[in-house]
N, C-alpha and C positions, 0 to 999 in steps of 0.2 A: 609829301605823298603818302596814301595810304592803299595799303596790300586791299585786295575788294575779295579778296577769301578770307585772312585772317585778322583782315585791320592792323597790321602791324605796320609803325614808317618805314619808308624806304626812300634810300638816297635818290639822289638825280642821276639820270642815266643807269640806275643798277632796279628800274626796274624790267618785268619781261609781259607782252601779251600774250596772251591764250585765249582764244574765242572771244572776241572780246571784251577779256576780264585784264584788268592790269593788277601782276601778282609779283608779289615777294622771289626771291632765291627759290625758297622754301617750298613754298606754294607750287611755283613752278615746277620743282623737281616732285613734288608727290604728284602733279597733271598728268607729266610727260616721260616719268621712269615709272612707270608701275610694274615693281616686281611681283613674280608669279610662283604663287608656292609649288602648285601642280606644274612641275616642268620636267619630265625623264630626262632632258638633255645636262640641265643643271644639276640634276641629284646625279646621275652618272659620274659629271665631271668633278663635283665638291668629295663622291663616296669613291672616285679612283685617286685623287690627291690625297686626301686622307689618309688614304690604305698604303698609299706608296711610300711615305710622309713618316708614316710609322702614328698616326693620331688615333686617339679614342675618346671616347665620353668626352669630355669640355677642352681637350687639348685642341688649342688653334684657335677658337673663339677670344671674340672682345669681351670685358668687362660686364657687359651690357648683356650680350647673347647668352653670357654661362648665367648671371641674375637669373635671367629670363626660364633659363633652362633648369636650373636647381629649384624653382618657384614651380615650377611645371611637375618637376619631378618628386619633389619631398610631398607638396598638397594632393599629386596623383589624378587630378582633370582641374580644370579651369576655364571660365570663357575667357572669352579677348578680353572682355570687356573686365574684366576680377582680374586678371593680369595687368592688365594697363592702371586700375583702379591703385592695387594694392603693390607694384612698384612706379607708379606714378611717370608712368610713360604715357605721350601722346597714344593715341590709335594707330593712326598713321604709321609713325614711328614700330611701335611691336608689331604689324603686318609686314612691312620691311625685315626686321629681326626673325618675324617667326618662318618666313621665306628661306631665311640662309638654314636655320636651326631645322627645316623640314628638307632642305636640299642637301642635308647630311646624314637626314635620316637617325633624327635628335627626336624631333615631336613632330608628333600630325594633329590632322583636325578627326575628331571620332564623334558624329553624329546619335546621339540617343534623342529620338521622336524629333522635337520641333529645334533641340538645342545643338549645337555648336562647341564641341568640348576641346581643349588644345590637350594634351596628353602624349606620355613617354611613348617614343615609336614602339621598344619593344617589350 
């Protein structure tokens, strides 16, 4: 069986149905668990947790989150597509990781004209 979204193989019994589509686990997670980057409660929780644990900058991040954060910090600004291509990360995965970095107030979006750049928070 094939996933209707990504075309990947799905073992029998491991498929999910969503709005008439047969999806693999990863694609089902993408449509079912959208993480919002602009979530004031998530920001409050993340910043308070990091603060109370004494974490600063990259402490407590996954290796992938550290890599994304360092790339954006070193470059100064980059579009999501530029980051995804440079780091060979699927765009939907970058969006999930960006949400966490945004909640930690490490990276944010900045619109210039019609282009949105990912930039260091401060």
